C-alpha positions in Angstrom: 96.0 127.7 107.2 97.6 126.0 104.3 97.1 126.8 100.6 93.9 125.3 99.3 95.7 123.5 96.6 97.5 121.7 99.3 94.2 120.8 101.1 92.9 119.2 97.8 96.1 117.0 97.4 96.3 116.0 100.9 92.5 115.2 101.2 92.7 112.8 98.3 95.9 111.3 99.6 94.5 110.8 103.1 91.4 109.0 101.6 93.6 106.9 99.5 95.6 105.8 102.5 92.5 104.9 104.5 91.0 103.1 101.4 94.1 100.9 101.4 93.8 100.0 105.0 90.2 99.2 104.6 90.9 97.2 101.5 93.5 94.9 103.1 92.2 94.5 106.7 89.2 92.6 108.3 86.7 95.5 108.5 85.3 93.8 111.6 88.5 94.6 113.5 87.8 96.7 116.5 89.1 100.3 116.7 90.4 100.8 120.4 90.6 104.6 119.9 87.0 104.7 118.9 85.4 102.5 121.5 82.7 100.3 120.1 83.5 100.9 116.6 84.8 98.5 113.9 86.9 99.4 111.0 83.7 99.1 108.9 82.0 101.7 111.0 84.9 104.0 110.9 84.9 103.9 107.1 81.1 104.5 107.1 81.6 107.5 109.2 84.2 109.0 107.0 82.4 108.3 103.8 79.0 109.6 105.1 80.6 112.7 106.3 82.2 113.4 102.7 78.8 112.8 101.1 77.0 115.1 103.7 79.4 118.0 103.4 79.3 117.6 99.5 75.6 117.9 99.5 75.8 121.2 101.6 78.2 122.6 99.2 76.7 121.4 95.9 73.3 122.9 97.0 74.7 126.1 98.4 72.7 125.4 101.7 72.7 127.9 104.5 71.0 125.4 107.0 72.2 121.9 107.8 70.6 118.9 106.4 70.1 115.3 108.2 73.1 113.1 107.7 72.0 110.1 105.6 72.7 106.5 106.5 75.2 104.6 104.3 76.0 101.0 103.5 79.6 100.3 103.3 80.2 97.8 100.4 81.4 94.4 101.5 83.6 93.7 98.6 87.2 95.1 99.3 87.5 96.8 95.8 84.1 98.3 96.0 84.7 99.5 99.5 87.7 101.4 98.5 86.1 102.8 95.4 83.1 103.9 97.5 85.3 105.7 99.9 87.3 107.4 97.3 84.2 108.5 95.4 82.9 110.4 98.5 86.1 112.2 98.7 86.0 113.0 95.0 82.3 114.4 95.5 83.5 116.7 98.2 86.5 117.9 96.3 84.7 118.5 93.2 81.9 120.4 95.1 84.5 122.7 96.5 86.2 123.2 93.3 83.0 124.1 91.4 81.6 126.4 94.2 85.0 127.9 95.1 86.4 127.7 98.6 84.9 131.1 99.6 81.3 130.2 98.6 79.0 130.9 101.7 77.5 127.7 103.0 76.3 126.4 106.4 78.9 125.3 108.9 79.0 125.0 112.5 81.9 127.5 113.0 82.4 131.1 112.3 84.1 130.2 109.0 81.0 129.8 106.8 82.6 128.8 103.6 82.9 125.8 101.5 86.6 125.6 102.0 85.9 125.1 105.7 84.5 121.6 104.9 87.5 120.6 102.8 89.9 121.4 105.7 87.7 120.1 108.5 87.0 116.8 106.7 90.8 116.5 105.9 91.7 116.8 109.5 88.9 114.4 110.6 90.2 111.9 108.1 93.8 112.2 109.2 92.7 111.4 112.7 90.7 108.4 111.7 93.4 107.0 109.5 95.6 107.1 112.5 92.8 105.1 114.4 93.0 102.5 111.8 96.7 102.4 111.9 96.9 102.4 115.7 94.6 99.5 115.7 96.9 97.6 113.2 100.1 98.4 115.2 101.3 100.6 112.4 103.3 103.8 113.1 101.9 106.4 110.8 103.5 109.6 109.7 102.2 113.1 108.7 104.0 116.2 107.4 104.8 118.6 110.3 103.0 121.6 108.7 99.8 119.5 108.2 99.9 118.3 111.8 100.4 121.9 113.0 97.4 122.9 111.0 95.5 120.1 112.6 96.4 121.5 116.1 94.8 124.9 114.9 91.9 123.1 113.6 91.2 121.3 116.9 91.6 124.6 118.8 89.1 126.2 116.4 86.8 123.4 117.4 87.4 124.1 121.1 86.8 127.8 120.6 83.4 127.3 119.0 82.1 124.5 121.2 83.1 125.9 124.5 81.1 129.0 124.0 78.1 129.2 126.5 76.1 131.1 123.8 76.1 128.5 121.1 72.7 127.2 122.2 73.5 123.4 122.2 74.9 121.1 124.8 78.7 120.4 124.2 81.3 118.3 125.7 83.6 121.2 125.4 81.4 123.6 127.6 83.5 122.9 130.7 86.6 124.4 128.9 85.1 127.9 129.7 87.2 129.1 132.7 88.4 132.1 134.6 91.6 133.1 132.7 93.4 129.8 132.9 96.1 129.6 130.1 97.8 126.9 128.1 100.5 126.8 125.6 101.3 124.3 123.0 104.7 124.3 121.3 105.7 122.2 118.2 109.4 121.7 118.3 109.7 120.6 114.5 112.7 122.4 113.1 111.1 122.9 109.7 107.9 124.6 110.8 109.2 128.2 111.1 106.6 130.6 112.5 103.3 129.4 113.6 104.7 126.7 116.0 103.3 128.2 119.2 99.6 128.3 120.2 98.5 130.4 123.2 95.1 129.4 124.6 93.0 131.3 127.2 89.9 129.9 129.1 87.4 132.7 129.8 83.8 132.8 131.0 82.9 133.2 127.3 84.9 130.2 126.1 88.3 129.3 124.7 90.3 131.8 122.6 93.6 131.1 121.0 96.2 132.9 118.9 99.7 131.9 117.5 102.7 133.2 119.5 104.3 132.8 123.0 102.6 133.4 126.0 103.3 132.9 129.7 100.9 130.0 130.6 99.8 127.9 133.6 100.8 124.8 131.7 103.0 124.3 128.5 102.9 121.1 126.4 105.9 120.7 124.0 106.6 118.2 121.3 106.5 117.4 117.6 103.3 118.7 115.9 102.2 115.1 115.2 102.4 114.2 118.8 100.5 117.3 119.8 97.6 116.8 117.4 97.3 113.1 118.4 97.3 113.9 122.1 94.9 116.8 121.7 92.5 114.3 119.8 93.1 111.7 122.5 94.7 109.2 120.2 97.7 109.3 122.3 97.7 109.7 126.0 100.0 111.8 128.3 101.8 108.6 129.1 102.3 107.5 125.4 102.8 110.7 123.6 106.4 112.2 123.2 105.8 115.5 124.7 107.1 117.5 127.7 104.4 119.1 130.0 105.6 121.9 132.1 103.5 123.6 134.8 100.0 122.8 135.9 99.4 119.1 134.8 96.0 119.0 136.3 94.9 121.9 134.2 95.9 120.0 131.0 94.3 116.7 132.3 91.1 118.8 132.7 91.4 120.0 129.0 91.8 116.5 127.7 88.8 115.2 129.8 86.6 118.0 128.4 87.4 118.2 124.7 85.9 115.0 123.4 84.6 115.6 119.8 
């Protein structure tokens, strides 16, 4: 994980980037990486998530609440302000409560800080959704992209468990000892650039560090996080896949969030 001050800064910056895109673009533009969505629906999804998480933290809730419907403003200025306002609600809620405040989450990390990190990485992916729809080649700091890989693997570890009590698209990732390794090749990452993943009957587990694996996927951290979130394909991502390609194809087909 990164320092929480960094999460606050990056969260506001990512929201501002998406707000600019939503301000300057026809919001009825389709988003190919989110089939059936327009930019307006993408913005609504992000802004609704900010407000929902903020309510959970602000009220110190230990159980989830329904996600409320929202109306995305038509006026471009108001739309950008609305999106930023949701981010400020969430950021302020975490600051007031403190990142360690116990609240409901759907992962084993039951803290207010979970929501800041999770919503940041959700928004990073959706910012790329908007940029890919516009033909823009976006960027992201390597350490933030690497943290996004860890966040995605945390999601897989939780939602692949057969004991979670809900139906999950990740359930088929439970396995019989199959192993995968993801390696970020960015020179400035230092430690924490390797993720070793094991599929067991109890679900997915992962740790940092090297490991002999059935399949290894190597590339820049940004390419890895976009590939794992299916915003790039095996054919379009700048990665090298070594070993059992079918095993990795199965992972991608069964990790839709």
